[in-house]
C-alpha positions as CSV (number, residue, x, y, z in Angstrom):
1,M,4.1,4.6,-0.2
2,L,5.9,5.0,3.1
3,A,6.8,8.6,2.4
4,A,3.0,9.3,2.3
5,T,3.0,8.4,6.1
6,G,5.4,11.3,6.9
7,L,8.6,9.2,7.1
8,D,11.7,10.9,5.7
9,L,13.0,8.4,3.2
10,S,14.8,10.7,0.8
11,D,18.1,8.6,1.1
12,V,16.6,5.2,1.7
13,Q,15.5,2.4,-0.7
14,V,12.9,0.4,1.1
15,G,12.8,-3.2,0.0
16,P,10.2,-5.9,0.9
17,D,11.8,-6.9,4.2
18,K,11.9,-3.4,5.5
19,F,8.4,-2.7,4.3
20,Q,7.1,-5.9,6.0
21,A,8.8,-4.8,9.3
22,W,7.2,-1.4,9.0
23,L,3.8,-3.0,8.5
24,C,4.2,-5.2,11.6
25,E,5.3,-2.2,13.8
26,H,3.0,0.5,12.6
27,T,-0.3,-1.1,11.4
28,E,-3.0,-3.4,12.4
29,R,-4.8,-5.8,10.0
30,V,-8.2,-4.8,8.7
31,S,-10.8,-7.3,7.5
32,G,-13.2,-6.7,4.6
33,T,-13.9,-3.6,2.6
34,G,-15.6,-1.4,5.2
35,S,-12.6,0.8,5.8
36,D,-11.6,1.3,2.1
37,D,-12.9,5.0,2.1
38,E,-10.9,6.0,5.2
39,A,-7.5,7.6,5.0
40,G,-4.5,5.6,6.1
41,I,-5.4,2.1,5.0
42,V,-2.5,0.3,3.4
43,F,-3.3,-2.2,0.7
44,A,-0.5,-4.8,0.2
45,W,-0.6,-7.4,-2.5
46,T,1.5,-10.5,-2.4
47,E,2.4,-13.0,-5.1
48,H,3.3,-16.5,-4.0
49,G,3.7,-15.0,-0.4
50,D,6.1,-12.2,-1.5
51,L,5.2,-8.6,-1.4
52,A,4.5,-7.4,-4.9
53,H,2.8,-3.9,-4.5
54,A,1.4,-1.6,-1.9
55,T,-0.7,1.5,-1.9
56,V,-2.3,3.8,0.8
57,T,-5.7,5.4,0.9
58,V,-6.0,9.1,1.2
59,G,-9.7,9.1,2.0
60,G,-13.0,9.6,0.1
61,G,-12.4,6.4,-2.0
62,W,-9.0,7.5,-3.3
63,M,-5.6,5.9,-3.1
64,L,-2.0,7.1,-3.6
65,T,0.1,4.7,-5.6
66,K,3.5,4.5,-7.4
67,P,3.6,1.9,-10.1
68,S,7.3,1.0,-9.7
69,Q,10.4,1.6,-7.4
70,S,12.1,3.7,-10.1
71,W,12.8,7.3,-8.9
72,S,11.2,8.6,-12.1
73,S,8.0,6.7,-11.7
74,P,5.1,9.1,-11.2
75,R,2.9,9.1,-8.1
76,L,-0.7,8.6,-9.0
77,I,-4.1,9.0,-7.4
78,Y,-6.5,6.1,-8.3
79,G,-10.0,5.2,-7.1
80,V,-9.9,2.4,-4.6
81,R,-11.9,0.1,-6.8
82,E,-9.8,0.9,-9.8
83,A,-6.6,0.0,-7.9
84,V,-8.0,-3.2,-6.5
85,N,-9.2,-4.3,-9.9
86,S,-5.9,-3.5,-11.6
87,W,-4.1,-6.0,-9.3
88,R,-6.4,-9.0,-9.9
89,Y,-3.9,-11.7,-11.0
90,P,-3.7,-15.4,-10.4
91,D,-1.8,-16.3,-7.2
92,T,-2.1,-12.7,-6.0
93,R,-3.5,-11.9,-2.5
94,L,-4.7,-8.5,-1.1
95,E,-4.4,-7.7,2.5
96,R,-5.4,-4.4,4.2
97,Y,-3.8,-2.7,7.2
98,R,-4.7,0.5,9.2
99,I,-1.8,2.8,10.1
100,V,-1.9,3.1,13.9
101,R,1.6,4.4,14.9
């Protein structure tokens, strides 16, 4: 997900702590669904307070996602609604962030 922002991460594995630090430094929180069609909105799901999954919008109601951390996992384009609905689990919370830096 971070590679989609232009960062060179070819030799870096980004774990939840590094990702959370990046969110704090480069994004601002967004409330509601009004920005879901804009490019550069990060969706971050947490389970029991821990980061579980993240995706980023590419605009027009579409979202770039990678289902796992495995190098062989494909990068996929989902509709925003499809992505949100696919992560509706008990004890899972969705938060949105706009990339600003």
